[in-house]
N, C-alpha and C positions, 0 to 999 in steps of 0.2 A: 365914342368911346372904341376903342380897337382893342383888339388883342387881351393882354392880363387884365385890362379895365373891365370889360364888359363881361368880362369870366368873373371877376369877383364881386360886380353889381349882380349879378345875374346869380352867384351862389349866397349872397345877401338875402336878395328878395325873396329867392324859393325860399331860403332859412327860413323867414320870417312869418312865410305864410304855408309852411308846413308846420311850425311852432304851433303859431296861432290856430291853427287848423285840429291838429290834435286834442289841444287843451280846450277849444270852444266845443267838439265836441263832446267831451271829461263833463265839462258843466253843464253841457244840456242835459247828459243823463241824470249827473247829482240835482238840479233842478227840476229835472223831470218827476223825481222821484220824490222828490220834496214836494210838491205841487199836489201828486196825485196822491199822495199818502196823506193829505189835509183837505182835498175838497171832497166835498159831499158828494153822495151816492144819487141824492135827485136834485134838483134846480132850487135855486135859491133865487129866485126871481129877484126879493128885497136889497140882498146884498153881490148882485149882478153876478151872480154865477151860474149860469148859464150854456156854455160852450161845450159841449158833448164834447170828452175824450173817453175814448177805448183803449187802455189799456189790457190786453191781454185777453181781452173778456171783461174788463173789471170796466165798467163804466162811470165813470165821476164826469164833474162840471167844474170848469176852469171858468176866471175871470177874461174877459176881454184881452186884459191886460198878458195873463197866464199863455192865455191862448198862443197868441201873436209873437210874446219873448219867445216859447217851444218851438212855433214851425218854423220861423229865422235862423235860431240857432241853428237847427237841423237842418237846415237848406242851406248852410252857408257854411259852416264849420266847416264839414267833410270836405265837398267841391274846391274850397282855400286850401287845404291840404293837398289835392291830387293836383292842382294847378301850381303849387309852388314844387311839386317833385318834378312837374314836369318843364318849370321854367331851370332849377338847378341842374347845371351843365355837366355835358357826360360825357366819357371819352371812350374807347377802344368798345363799340357794341357790334355785339353779335346775337343774330337772329336764329332761331331753329323752327323750322317747320314739318311739323309731322301731321298724321292727319283727325291727331285731336286737338290742336289748335297753334298758337305762336307760344313762344317761350325766349325772351330777352336776357340778355345779360351783359351787365357795363360796368365801366370802374364809373366814379365822381372824379369829374375832373375840377379838382378842389388843390390848387397847389398851392396856396397860401391857409388851407385848415382856419378856413371860419363858416364854412356852412356848419359845424356842429353849435357855433357860439352865436347865429344869427337863429339856428332852432330851438337851441336855449332862451333867447333872448325874445323870440315872438311867442313862444311859451311862457313865459315868466310874466308877459305884457299884458296874453290875455283876459288874466282875470283881472289887473284892474280896469284896464279898456270897457267888457265887456260888464264890469260893477258899475262904474263913471260913465260911460257913452249909452249903454246898454239901455240903461230904461228910458233916456231923451229920447232915440231912434223910434223905440217901442210906440212910446206916448204921443211921439210924433205921427207914426202910421196910424194910430187909433184915435188920436184926433182929426187925420182924413178920412175918418170915415169907414177905413181899412180893420178887419179882425181878419188875423190866418189864424184856421184852425187845421191843429193839427191830430 
């Protein structure tokens, strides 16, 4: 892929990752709030609620599934959004340096105007993807004996 084809592919991939990453981060905050609101303040060993979760000083206990789901969402969603922003092509990059740091300004190189549609598609697809594939992935990780604590 050369020229315009590569630019289009970068805009589509970058947009999908940005949309998924932002929507996944929002879904993480909703899930974490829901899990923490319904989690006990003391461990419940028969129910498997033994994984400690600290929510701004309030200790609650999650199941292995809840703890792993939150950890995976938190550790992947926002980095994928930043990766998408790095992949999306830019033009007219201007860097200004001062004693306080660096500042970059640029224009998106998107002549076909598809980046915004790719971001929207990534955001809309994130919910069903996480709802359908997320539990399968989390259960597979837990079945392998791995519990990620957040």
